[in-house]
C-alpha positions in Angstrom: -0.1 0.1 -0.1 1.4 3.4 -1.0 0.8 6.2 1.9 2.3 9.8 1.3 4.5 10.0 4.3 7.7 10.5 2.8 6.0 12.8 0.7 7.1 15.9 3.3 4.5 18.7 1.9 0.8 19.7 2.7 -1.5 20.9 -0.2 -4.3 21.9 1.7 -7.6 20.2 0.4 -11.2 21.7 1.0 -12.9 18.6 -0.1 -16.8 19.3 0.7 -16.2 22.1 -1.6 -15.0 20.0 -4.7 -18.2 17.6 -3.7 -21.1 20.2 -3.9 -19.8 21.7 -7.0 -20.2 21.1 -10.5 -16.9 21.5 -11.6 -14.0 22.4 -9.6 -11.0 24.1 -11.1 -7.6 24.2 -9.3 -4.3 26.2 -10.3 -1.2 24.5 -7.8 1.3 27.8 -7.2 3.0 26.5 -4.0 4.9 29.3 -3.6 4.7 33.0 -2.4 2.8 31.9 0.3 0.3 30.5 -1.7 -0.6 27.1 -2.0 -3.5 26.8 -5.0 -6.2 29.1 -6.4 -9.2 27.6 -7.6 -12.9 28.0 -9.0 -16.4 26.4 -8.6 -20.0 26.7 -9.2 -22.5 25.8 -6.7 -25.5 25.1 -8.9 -29.0 24.2 -7.7 -28.8 20.6 -8.2 -25.9 20.2 -4.9 -26.3 21.1 -1.2 -27.0 24.7 -0.8 -24.4 24.8 2.1 -21.1 23.9 1.8 -18.9 23.1 4.8 -15.4 24.1 5.0 -13.1 22.0 7.2 -9.5 22.5 9.7 -7.2 23.0 7.2 -4.3 25.6 9.2 -4.8 28.1 6.3 -6.4 31.7 5.2 -8.6 31.8 2.4 -10.0 35.0 0.3 -12.9 33.9 -1.8 -14.9 36.6 -4.3 -18.6 35.9 -5.1 -18.2 36.5 -9.0 -22.5 37.8 -9.0 -23.5 40.5 -11.2 -26.1 41.6 -8.3 -24.6 41.1 -4.9 -21.1 40.2 -5.8 -19.0 40.0 -2.7 -15.3 39.1 -1.3 -14.1 37.8 1.9 -10.7 36.8 3.7 -11.3 33.7 6.1 -9.3 31.9 8.6 -9.0 27.8 9.6 -12.5 26.5 11.4 -11.6 23.9 14.4 -14.5 22.1 13.6 -17.0 21.9 10.1 -18.4 25.1 9.2 -20.7 26.3 6.9 -18.5 28.2 4.3 -21.3 29.3 1.3 -24.5 29.3 1.3 -25.0 30.9 -1.8 -26.4 28.8 -4.8 -25.6 29.0 -8.7 -23.1 31.5 -8.3 -19.3 30.9 -9.1 -16.5 31.3 -6.6 -13.1 32.5 -7.1 -10.4 31.9 -4.0 -6.9 31.6 -3.4 -6.1 29.5 -0.6 -2.4 30.4 0.9 -0.4 27.7 2.6 -0.5 26.6 6.1 0.5 29.3 8.6 1.1 31.7 5.5 -0.3 34.7 4.5 0.5 38.5 3.4 1.3 40.7 6.8 -2.1 43.0 7.0 -1.7 46.5 8.2 -4.7 46.6 10.3 -5.5 43.1 11.1 -3.9 39.9 13.0 -3.1 37.0 11.6 -4.5 35.0 14.6 -8.0 37.2 13.9 -9.0 35.5 11.3 -9.4 32.1 12.9 -12.9 31.1 12.4 -13.8 34.2 11.4 -15.3 35.4 7.9 -14.4 39.4 7.3 -15.2 41.6 4.0 -11.9 41.8 1.9 -12.1 45.5 1.8 -12.0 46.0 5.0 -8.9 44.5 5.6 -7.4 45.5 2.1 -8.6 48.2 1.0 -8.7 47.7 -3.4 -12.4 48.0 -4.1 -11.2 48.0 -7.8 -9.4 44.5 -7.3 -12.8 43.3 -5.7 -14.6 44.6 -9.0 -12.4 43.3 -11.5 -12.6 39.6 -10.0 -16.1 39.5 -9.1 -17.4 41.0 -13.1 -14.6 38.1 -14.7 -15.2 33.9 -15.5 -11.9 33.3 -16.7 -10.2 31.6 -14.2 -7.0 32.2 -15.9 -7.4 36.3 -15.8 -9.0 36.5 -12.4 -5.7 34.8 -11.3 -3.7 37.6 -12.8 -5.5 40.1 -11.2 -4.8 38.7 -8.2 -1.3 37.8 -8.7 -0.7 41.3 -10.0 -2.0 42.9 -6.9 -1.0 40.6 -4.4 2.7 40.4 -5.2 2.9 44.3 -4.9 1.5 43.9 -1.5 4.0 40.9 -0.6 7.2 42.1 -1.8 6.5 45.4 0.4 4.8 43.8 3.6 7.1 45.0 6.2 5.0 44.1 9.3 7.8 43.9 12.3 7.4 41.1 13.8 10.2 39.9 16.5 9.4 36.3 17.0 9.2 36.0 13.0 12.2 33.3 12.5 10.8 31.3 15.1 7.1 31.6 14.0 8.7 30.7 10.2 10.8 27.9 12.0 7.8 26.5 14.3 5.5 26.0 11.0 7.8 24.7 8.6 9.3 21.8 10.8 5.4 20.9 12.1 4.7 20.2 8.2 7.5 19.0 7.0 6.5 16.3 9.7 3.4 16.0 8.9 2.2 16.9 11.8 3.6 13.7 13.7 6.2 16.0 15.9 5.8 16.9 19.5 6.2 20.2 21.1 9.1 19.3 23.3 10.9 18.5 20.8 10.3 21.7 19.0 11.3 23.5 22.7 14.3 21.3 22.3 15.5 22.5 19.3 15.1 26.0 19.4 16.0 26.3 23.4 12.5 28.2 24.3 10.2 26.6 26.7 6.7 24.3 25.5 5.1 27.4 27.2 6.8 30.1 25.4 6.6 28.3 22.0 2.7 27.8 22.7 2.2 31.6 23.6 4.0 33.3 20.8 2.5 30.4 18.3 -1.1 31.6 19.9 -0.3 34.6 19.6 0.7 34.5 15.5 -1.7 32.1 15.3 -4.2 31.9 16.7 -4.0 28.4 17.8 -1.7 25.9 19.6 1.5 24.7 17.9 -0.2 20.8 19.0 -3.9 22.2 17.4 -1.7 23.1 13.9 0.0 20.0 14.1 -3.5 18.1 14.7 -4.4 19.3 11.3 -1.8 19.0 9.3 -1.8 15.2 10.1 -5.1 15.0 9.5 -4.4 16.8 6.4 -2.3 14.2 5.7 -4.3 11.7 6.1 -7.3 13.3 4.2 -4.5 13.1 0.8 -4.1 9.8 1.7 -7.3 8.3 1.9 -8.8 10.4 -1.4 -6.2 8.6 -3.2 -7.1 5.0 -1.8 -10.1 2.5 -2.9 -12.3 2.0 0.1 -11.3 -2.4 0.2 -8.0 -0.9 0.3 -8.6 1.2 3.2 -10.6 -1.6 5.1 -7.7 -3.9 4.0 -5.5 -2.4 7.5 -7.1 0.3 9.2 -4.3 0.0 11.9 -1.0 0.4 9.2 -2.5 3.2 7.9 -3.2 4.7 11.3 0.5 4.0 12.5 2.2 4.9 9.4 0.4 8.2 9.5 0.9 9.5 13.3 -2.0 8.0 14.9 -1.9 5.7 18.1 -4.4 3.2 16.5 -7.2 3.2 14.4 -9.5 4.7 17.2 -7.4 7.5 17.5 -8.0 8.1 14.0 -11.1 7.8 13.1 -12.0 9.6 16.9 -9.6 12.6 15.6 -10.9 12.5 11.5 -14.8 12.1 13.1 -14.0 15.5 14.9 -13.1 17.6 11.6 -15.9 16.0 9.5 -18.5 15.0 11.4 -18.0 11.4 9.7 -16.0 8.4 9.6 -12.6 7.6 6.8 -14.6 5.1 5.3 -17.9 7.6 4.9 -15.7 9.7 3.7 -14.4 7.5 0.9 -17.8 6.8 0.2 -18.6 10.3 -0.7 -15.8 10.5 -2.5 -17.4 7.9 -5.0 -20.9 9.3 -4.7 -20.3 12.5 -5.3 -18.3 11.9 -8.1 -14.9 13.5 -6.8 -12.3 12.5 -8.8 -14.1 13.8 -12.1 -15.2 17.0 -10.9 -11.5 18.1 -9.7 -9.5 20.0 -12.7 -6.0 20.7 -12.0 -5.0 22.9 -14.5 
């Protein structure tokens, strides 16, 4: 059985966005703090509510509606939460890498956790919002965003004396796919566990333990997306241990906490909603 444990990178996923779309377009970046761009159409035949699950990321999304265009910046959730209720809408979004985002002048990264904040309250660029929401061309929308974003990315100079420590903690948790104890991070940085928890919570709005748990869960998601149900059922214990869980019960408990379903039912949902055919990577 081939799992992704050796792949030292996490590509954050929101599978319910894909499941509740007619087509879901994805353009992978994995640079400039950005994981990928996405666009999808939530048509009337799908469930009206689209759920977000924990991923440790910030999303910016634009509802491209002629009558009621809008844009929001959303942080990670701790449990499944409704992200969109719009039907028959085209949505364009950008998902940042876990623990990454540009440094906002009037908002701290931690303030976005479990929050949905109007884009213009944070970034005063009405023209960008108007240009993106008036388009349905995915590649053009990406270009519009990147032209503006790269200027902010290179010019954002927010003083953070803990920036090097923050980057070290994030990169090491991701590099280890969430399978690292906070005490190990403390030993490597010569800081106390208490201090690391304080600084991490202050910057990201969650503890390093919770962030690690999210990364381990996202790694599990990636593996489940590549498995057939019969393969998954063949050796739950092996999968659980290799992905950093104590046993299969621990894995199922964490998965259910973050999705409100079991791994078995999740894999079944992938097939039922024709997930692989809806996801179009360009």
